[in-house]
N, C-alpha and C positions, 0 to 999 in steps of 0.2 A: 626240754626233755624231762622225763620223770626223775625224781630224786631217789636214789637207791635206799636211803634211810627211810623215806616215806614208804617204799614198798615193803621193807622189813617190818615197820610198825603196822602196816595194813595186815600182814600175815598174823602178827600178834593180836591185833584187834579181832581178826576172824576167829581165832581160838576163843577169845573172850565172848564173842557173839553168841556161840552155842549156849553158854551158861546163861547169858542174859535172856535169850529167847526162851530157854527152858524155864526160866523163872516166871514166865507168863506176865511180864510187865506190860507188854503190848497185847498179849492175848488176855484181855481183861474180862472175858465172859465168865459167868459163874460155872459153866462147864468148860472143859478144855476145848481149844479150837478144833482139834482133830475130831473130837467126839460130837461136833456140831452136826455132822451129816451122817447119821447112822441109819441102818434100815428101819429101826423102830420109829424113826421120825419121817417116814415116807410122806412127802407132801402131796396134797391134791393139786390138780392143775388149776390155774386161774380161771379158766372158762367153766370147769366143772364146779368150782366152789360156789359160784353165784353170789348174790348179795345176801350177806348175813345180817340179821338183826338180833341174834342171840348172843349170850356171853361166851367166854372161853377163849382158847388159843387154837388157831388153825395154822398149819404149815402149808405154804403155797408156792407155786411157781409163778413168777411175775415176768411178763415179756419186757425185756429191756430194749435199748436202742439197737437197731440192726438185727433184731431177732434173737439176741443173746438172752438166755434164761437166767433170771436172778432168783436165788433161793431166799424165801422170806417167811415171815410169820405175821399173823394178824391177831391182835388182842382187842376184844370189845368189852364194853361194860356188861357185867353179869346180869344187870337188871335192865338191859336195853329195851326200850319201848318200840314196838314195830311201827315203822314209818317215821320215827324221829331221827333227825340228823344230829350228829355229834362232831365237835371239833376233831380234826384228824392230825396226828403227829407222825411224821415220817422220820425214821432213825436209820441212817446209813451206818453200817458197821465200821469199826476201826480197822486199821491196817492189819492184815493177816488174821482177822477174827471172823466169826460167823454172826448171823442175826440173833443167835441165842445170847449174845453179850448183854443185851438190854432187857432180858426177859423179866427180871424182878422189877426194874423201874417201869417197864411197860405195863405190868400188872397194876402197879400203883397208879399210873396215869389212867388206865382203863377204869379202875375202881372209883376214880373221881370224875368220870364222865367223858373220857376221850376214846376215840378209835386210834389204835397205835399200829403202825405198819413198820416193821424192821426188815432190813434185807442185807444180805452179804454182797459186798460190792464186786463188780466184775473182775474176773481173773483170780479170785481167791476161793479156795475150798470148793464147794459144790456149785457155785455160780459159774456161768459160762464166760467166754471171752478171755482177754488177757489184761494184765495190770497196766493201766494207762496213767496212773498217778494223778488222779483228779483232772484228767484231760477231757476234751469235749465229749467223748462217749460216756464218761462217768456223769457229767452234768446232764446230758440228755437222758441217761438212765433215771436220774432223780425225778425228772418231769414225767417219765413213763410210769414210775411208781405212783406218783400223784394221780395220773390218769387212771391207773388200775384201782387205786383206793376209792376214787369217786365212783367208779363203775361197779365195784364188787363189795363195798362195805357201806354202812349208813353214815358216810362222811359228809360233812357240811362243806361245800365248795367255797363258802365265804369265810371259813375258819381253818385255813391250812397252815400248819407250823412244821418246822424242821428242827431237829436237834441232833447232836453227835459229839463224840469224843475223838480227838486226834485227827485221823484221816477223815472220819465222818464229819468232824467240825469243818474242815476245809471244804469238803464237798458241799456241805450245807450252805456256807457263805457264798460259794460260787454259784450254786443253784438259785439262791435267792436273788442274785444279780441278773439271772436269765429268765426266771419264771415269776411273773407278777402275782401269781396265786399265793406265793409264800408270804404270809403276813407277819410271821413271828419266827425268830431264830434264836437258838441257844447253841453257842459254839464253845465247847470245853476243850482246853489244851490244843487249840488249833493254830492256824497261821493266818496272818494277813499278807505277809511278804515272804514267799517261799525262798527266794534268793538270799535275803538277809538271814533267814533261818539256818540254811545249810552252808552258806558261803559268806557270812558276815565278816567284814574286815578283809575281804578278798581272800579268805582262807578256808580251805576245805575242812569241814567239821567231820573228821575221819570216823570217830566212834559212832556218831549219829548215822552217818552214811552206811557204815558196815552193819549196824543194827537193823536199819530199814531194809537195806538190800538183802541181807541174809534172811530176814524173816519173810521177805517177798519170795525168795527162791524156795524156802522151806514150805510155805503155805499156799503158793500160787504159781501163776504162769506169767512171768514178766514179758511185756511186749518187746519187740526188737528195738524200738526207740528207747525204752527205759533201760534195757541192757547196755546200749551204746553209751547213754548218758552216765550210767553208773560206772562203767569201765573207765571212762575219761575222768570222772570225779575221783575215783579211788586211786588212779595212777598218777594224779597230779599233772596230767598232760595238758599243757597250756594251749595246744593247738585247737582244742574243742571248747575253750573257755566261753567264747561269745555264744556258741550254739547252746551250751548248757545254761547260760544266763537267760537266753531268750526262751528256752524250754521252761525254766522256773517262772519267768515273768508271765507266761501264758496261763500259769496255774496259780497266780497270786490274786486274791480278792482285792488287794490294794490297787491293782491296775484295772479294776472294774468298778471303782467307787462311783463313777458317774451313773452307771446303770443301777447299782445297788441303791444309791440315794434317790434316784428317780422312782424306783419301785417303792421305797420307803418302809421296809419292814422294821419292826421293833427288834433290835439286836442286843443280846446279852453275850458278852465275852467273859470267859474265866480261864485262868491259867496259873502257873506256878513261877515263883521268883527264880528258881534254879532250873527251869526247863532247858535241858541240853539238846533237845530237838528243835523246839520252836521258842526261842528266848522271848521274854516279856517285852523287850524294847520294841520289836516289830509289831506286837499286838497293841501296845499302847499308842504307837504312832498311827496305826490303822484306826483305832478307836476314836482318836481325836478328829479324824476326817469324816466320820459318819455324821449324817445330817438328821436322821430320824431319832425316835426314842432309842436310848442306848444305855448300857450299863457295863462297867468293867470291874471284875473282881480278881484280885491277885493274892495268893496264899503261899506259905512255905511249901517246899517240895520240888519235885522234878516232874517229868512228863507224865501226865495223867494221875500222879499219886494223890493230889488233893481230892479227886472225885472217885477214886478207885473203890473205896469201901462202900459207896452208895450202890454199886452194882451188885453187892452181896447182901443188900438189905439193911446194912448198918446205917444208923442216922448220920447224915452227911450235910454239911453246910452248903456245899456247892449245889447238890441236887435239890436241897430245900429251896434255894434261890431260883433254880431252874423251874421248879413247880410254881412258885409264886409269879415268876415272869410270864410263863405260859398261861397260867390261870387268868392273869389280868388282861393280857393282850389277845388271847384267843377266846376266853370265856366271858370276859367283861367283869371279872370279880374285882370289887373295890377293896383290895388288900393293902393299899398304900405304897406299893412298889414304885409307882410312877411319881410319888412325891418325895422319895428318899434321895439323898445325895447319890449320884450315880457311880462315883468311883469309890469302891469299898476295898480296903487293904488290910491284910493281917500281917503284922511284923514277924519276921523270923525269930525274934527274941521273945515272942509271946505278948500277952496283954490285951487280947480282944481285937476288935476291929476299929479302924479309923476311916472316916468318910470325908470326901472332898467333892467340890462342885465340878472339877475337871482335872485332867492329868497334869496340866501345867502348874496347878496349885499344890501338887504333892511335895515337891522339893523347892519351895518358894525362896528359901534362904541359901546362899552359896558361901562356902568357905574354901579357900585355896590352900593346897599344900605346895610350897615352892619346890621345884626340882632344880635347884641351883647348881649343885656341884656337877661338873662334867664327868661322865663315867663312860668307860669303854669295856666291852665284854666280848669274850670269845664265843662264837656260835657252836652249835652241834652238841652241846653238853647240857643235860638236864640238871639244873641246879638243885632240884628238890621242890621248888615252888611249882605247883600245877593245880589244875582245876578239878582233879579227882577222876572218877570213873563215871561214864554216862549212866544215868538213872540212879545208881547205887549211892554215890556220895551225897547228893542233895536229898535223897530219901532219908539217909541217916541224919542229915541236918534237920529235916522236917520232924522226924519222930523222936530223935535222941539228942537234938541240938549238938550234933557232932559234924561240923563242916570240915573240909580238908584243913589240916594244921601243919605248920612248918616252924622250925626254930629259926627265927630271923638272924640272931647272932651267928649261927652256924652256916648260913648260906655262903657258898664259896664266891667271894667277890670277883674273881676272874670271869665267872660265868653268869653273874646276876648283878644288876644295878639296883641299888637300894637308896631310898630317900624316906626320911621319917618326919612326922609332925612332932610338936611338943606334946607333953602329957596334958590331957584335958581335965579341967577341974570339975566338970559336970558331964552328965550323960549327953552324948551326941546322937541324935535321932537321924540316922542317914535314911533318906527317902528319895527314891527316884533314880536318876541316871548320872553317875559320875563321868566326867569327861577329861581325857588326857590331852594336853597340848604340849608338844615338844619338838625339838629339831634333831633330826637323825642323819647320820652319814654311815656308809658301809664301804668295806673294801671290795664288795661285789655289787653287781647290777641288780640282783634279786635277793630277797631275804624275808625273814619272818621273825617277829617277836611277839611275846605275850606280856600283857600288863596285868598286874594283880594288885588288889587293894586288900590289906590285912588289918584286922583289929589285934593289936599286940599288947599283951599284958605285962606285968612287972617282971615275969620270968623270961620274957623274950619269945614266948610262944605266940604265933600269929594264927588267928582264925580267918579263913577266907571270907571276905565280904563280897567281892565282885571280881570279875576278870573278863578279858576279851583279847582276841588275836588280831594281828595286823600283818598283811603281806604286801610287799612292793615288788615291782618289776620294772625293767628298762630305766633304771636310775644310773647316773654317771658315778662310777666309783670315786669315793672321796669328796663328792660334792654334797653339802648339807641340803636337806629338804624338810619342810614342815609337815607335821603329822597331827591330825585331830582324830581322836578315837573315843567312841562311846563304850564304856564298860557296861556290863549287864545291869539292868535296872534292879533295884533291891529295896528292901525295908529292913534295916538292921540297927540295933541300939548298941553303941560303943560305951562301955561302962566308964564312969569317972576313974581317973588314974591311969587309963589306957591311952595309947596313941594309935594313930593311923599310919600305916607304912605302905609305900608304893614300891613294888618289886617288878623288874623287867628281866626276862630271860628269853631263850630262843627255842626251847623244846618243851612240849606238853603232849602227853599221849592222846589228848582229846582232838588234836589238830594236826593237819599236814604242816610241814615246814619246808622252806625253799632256800635255805642257807647253804651255799657251797661249802665243802669241807675247808675249815681253817679261816672262814670269814670272820671279820670283826665288825661290831656295830658300836658307834659312838653316839651318846646322848648328851647334848649340850644345851645351854640356856643363854643365848645371846642377849646382851643388854637391851637391844632394840626389840626383842621378842622373847621375853622370859618364858621358860617352861614351867608348867604347873599341872596339878590335878585338881579339878573343880569338884568339890563334894557337895551334893544337895542335902540340905537339912530341913527338917520339919520346923515350921514356925511354932514358937512356944507362946 
């Protein structure tokens, strides 16, 4: 049954949602999402538009799957040569946004010799149909848009690429697994595994779900299936858990790797260390399994914040990399991107970029923090340690170096378990994925806890390095069981003289929790199986 405390937090999150959506973090277009479909931008029909060989921007109707009409625009080179074919770039819009989102970048691509076709995905704003959340109709739409581009623009059928942010990134990856014509992909702030993104640690990521669900209702028409899944997700009703996981699995590029690798597109992935919608762990795991040309870039920030400025025409590293990737693999430009180390990381602490030959080389050295002392905590009370607020907290870390902070000495020990390392004599370059291994028992059969890793200075103030939730069900009360939990991947430099501190509690506004009132959780470290947090460090 649903947890009444979860329902209360869902209501609170709903109030937060309105402010978040209004901030246009998801509505990343240079024009507001609602302004995207105005009478002044009356589109010509796809049939009437014909094949264009001149420059400029056209607003068009594109036939999607099942007769659904998709609102789109076409940008072509201003100096287009009649009869000449150009590489074509298809850009599906992000969640709750219109095709105008990419207009500035589309113009830049067109000026460098591309035909660019952007479109509003089905169910949103002026496009027809219902929101299917990257379901089969969305993937079929992407192929229909490619069909239309080849028939109505001077597009080269041998040079088809797709790119997108967030929702558009996920659709791009799924489409490349189904359509062999897609030769190059740029997926920015997307997902490889949708289940791990929204349900990692078997825990509902409540604020992320509320943000996506609320924006979907405000800017679109959710399908009956999506509404059912969202209701179950937000209510923490376990009866639909397997159905929800199967729904997410069908929408996960990670489950279509065989087809994607068989098609062999060149794939560039980029994201943020603090992405609260699509965490970097699942993107890195997906990247490692790609067989063709590939590149992974991770930067400070939250969902879409590293590439957001590029949509406004501001110089932007992520979009610069996207242009280089597409220029090489669609236009054949010898710009060296294929000879660079493919994993490119920017530390949250600053200092430029680090390059690696693969993901497993990122945190090649391991240091363990022993979680030796047995600790018991009371559930249902927020100790003050938490992951912050969706989008906002990690954006503050990106721009102002202000991650969530807590006073570790003041954490109430009845509600928070705390273990500390010694003070480090030199900088510790944390890189990659920290892993918690411990033994847990509970007075209840179900429960949730959150693990946090903090950088703690001499005054006891802890800056959040990484976090992750963990939920269990159907456990025998009082019987210990082992837990292995990945914290969020990160790149963070711990100054000399500081220590790393592990904190565990049971309440975080980011997540649902399943602790019955009055439950107690015990964390122990048996001699035969000691508890620890493994911290990955960069080799010096």
